[in-house]
C-alpha positions, 0 to 999 in steps of 0.5 A: 422464943414464944414471940416466934411461936406467936408469929406462926399462930394466928390465934395468939393475940399477945405475948407479955411478961414480967421477969420469968412470968410470961403470959400468952393471950389467945383468942381461943380458950386455953383450958384444953391446951393447959390439959394437953400440956399436963399430959406432956409433963409441962405445968402451966395455967390458964387465967381469964379463960384465954391467957396462958401463964408460964411461971417457971421456977427460978432454977430452971435450966436453959435445956428445960426451957427449951424442952417446954418451948418444944412442947408448947410448939407442938400443942400450938401446931395441933390447934385448928 
């Protein structure tokens, strides 16, 4: 899922995770992506300036995860 997006976008350095927590390390600052995600209704945060952290609730449905990935894909597509 996120790995597919990572292969499509050169600014994604690494995708890693533990359980439901996922981190996407970028080669660019992630602050604007966090702000854009919030505007789309997706709450993520950025640590160390370049790591996007995804921590969904344990009750997240497959449909909600798919919706979040769609938003992330849209936002990644806008990065120049």
